Residue, then its C-alpha position, 0 to 999 in steps of 0.5 A: m500499499d503507498t503510504e504517506g499519512t501512516e506512521n507503519t503499515e507493517g503491523t495493524e497495532e501500528f496502523r494510524l489513520p490521523r488525518s481521518r480521525r480528524a476528518n470523521e470527527r468533523l463529518h459527526a460533528l455537522i453530519p448527523g451518523g457521520a456520513h449520508t449513507y448508514a451503510k458508510g458510516d464509521d461504526q461499520y468500520p475498526e475503532n479510529l480506522a474508518p478512512v475518509i477518501s481523497h479521491g478514486r481512480g479505476a479500482h483504487v481509492w485514496d484516503v485524506d491521509g495518503n494511503r491507497y487501497i483496492e476498493y471493493g462494493s464501490g459507492l455501496r455497488s453503484v460504481s461498477l465501471g470503476h471510479a471516473h471511467p473515462r466514457v462516463v466522464e465524457a458523456v457527462r463532461r458534455e452535457l454539462d456544458r449544454g446545461s443541466n435542468f430546464v423548465r421542459p424535458s429535454v431530449v435527453e430525457v427520451e434519448a435516455a427512456e429509450l436506451f434504458l427501454a432497449t436494454v430491459p426488454t420486459a419493460e414498456m415505460v419508465k421514469f427516472a428519479k434520483n434514488g432508490s427509495d423514491a422508484t421502490t416507494a412509488a411502485v409500492r403506491l402504483a399498486r396501491a392505486a391500482t388494486g385498491r388495497p392497502r397492504v405492502a407484501l415485502c421479502a422478509d429475509h431482503p435487508f433494506f428497499s427504502v427509507d420511506d415510512w412502508f418499510i422502516g417502520t419494520t425494522p429495528m430502526s422505526a422510530g418516528i414511524p406510527a404503528a397503524t403505518n408499520e400494521l399494513t406492511v406484512a413479510f414472507p419468506y425468501g424461496d417458500l410459495s408456500a408460505t406466500e400463499e398462506l399470506l395471500t390468504r390470509y390478508q385474502g384481497e387486501v394485499a396490493c403488491l409483492i415486492l422483492e429482490p428477484a436474487t440475492h446471495t443465492e440463485p432462487p429455487p428451480g421455478y422459484l419466481a416464476g412460481l411468486r408470478e401465479l400467486a400474483d396474478r391468482h391473488g390480483c396483486v402486483l409483482i415488484f422486482d427491486e433490482m437495484i443490485t441485481g441490474f446490470r451485474w446478473s445481467e443487462a436486462g437485469a434479473q428479470g431478463l436473467y430467469g426469463v419472469v416478468p415482473d408488473l413493475s421493477t426498479f433500478g439503481k446503484a450501476l446505472g449511472n455508475g455513481f452518478a445519483v440516477s434511479a429508475l422505476a420501470g413497468r408494465r404500461e398499463l401500470m405506469e399510464r396511472g402515473g401519466l396523463r393519457h388515461s381518465g382514471d384517478r391520478v397517480f402522484l407517480l414520482s416528481t422529481t426536479h433533479g429526476a431529470e438531470t441531463h448528467s446523470l441521465a448522459a452517464a447512465m446512457a454510457v453505462f447502458t453503451t459500456y456494458a454492451q459493447e465490452g461484455v461487462t456483466a461477463r466481466l463482472h461474473a470473471l474477475g468474481e470467479r478469481l477472488a472467490a476461487g482465492v479467497r476460499n483458497a488462502a481461507a483453507a490453507m489458514g486452516v479459516g476455510d470454515h470460519l471466512v465463509v464467502r458467499g453470493r453469485a460472482s457479480n455480488l461477493v460477500f463474507a461471513t466472518l464466523d466464531e469458533n462455534r461458526q456463528p456470525s460474528q462482529p468481533y471477528r469482522t473487526l479483525f478481519l478489515r483490520r488485516l484487510l484496511a492495514g494490507g491496503v485492501l477496502a472491503p466492505s465486502f468483495v464486490v468486484s467492479s470491472a475496473l480491477d485486474d488480475a495483478d489487484i486480484d492477486r495482491t487482495v488474495d495475499v492480503v486476505g491470508e494474511a487476515c487469515a493467519v491472524y484470524r486462526k490465532a484468535l480462534d486458537a485462542g477462543d477470543p478475539t478481544p487481543w486483536l481489536a484494539g477498539r470496540p468490535v463494528k455494528p450492524v446497520f440496523r440497531r435501535l440503540s448507537 
């Protein structure tokens, strides 16, 4: 790792981030939580080892202390092409010189819509916004309007759908959400059609929609998504796929394109803009038109965002579509992920911790679990592992790859993982990781108390 601001990086105990620490204090003084996304909070990192980023290029980022890291999970999976991708940056630059927002639609809006619908042919209409929560909440509102039903059924096994009340009320961070709102959201387990049917029967005629990620760390069981499609049709509710993560990472057309099951509505974001703020609600014309002007029914306030039409973000999205199609980015993400997963598993096995450091997920969307002596999920062991990765120049809250990585980056990461696993083994043998933590353990995002 390149170091300018650290005292010594040969051992985790000597690894220091003094400038990042001061910057974090400034962040907390001015911004609730010290970050604009909870998953980026310094509580997600070992104590005093939460780097504050100066800049990034490709698969690398630099912190304000001068350290360079190989980065994974870039921008919470949003930067799948790597930072400052030249094709995206050039597309954005062209639009910036032409103005970014107008009192009437820009031609860029229709061009972006045409290219999106050509890329995701299972959808018939699309509306752009700036973040995923707006898109998923618009989908829920549209489903309620179309069905006249109040309840939302969401997948209990998926961690996040929206910052809005209908979802946040189901989490441990439900302060401020009225109980009456919480009662309108019910949950079903992923992969279990019979349990979902039982839920729909219990609330017969009340459920407006089923909303879920079509796939996550495990592949959908055979026939599962098609079975959900049939259940939604039979019970008269709307099927919504949250493709914020699966969009582009599973295929250019999302999981719906890969698995061949067409939802009524779907939402996209993350990789859509390669870090620029753009999300999308897409789906069947019959439903989407309810949020438009060409019908005689009750109007639905679907999405109305001042900045949803920013030309430079839509230009970024179009550059992403083109790059994926022309450069085979999805295939590259899978190849890089497969190389990384194999290397990490081999390194963990070689150090005798293969049953404790577990890599999971599709190759393009890898995460890792840190398990204790009893093979139970452990935040202290996660802390130990993250400390060693950071000291070795790897910033990895997950192992989600970007296409900017190369084989040398992967090989270096595997070497650092091997070094971390050697310490992991020592902690397991001692039956206590505490001596290797140097502070409090990292914390789960969703928890009731700070």
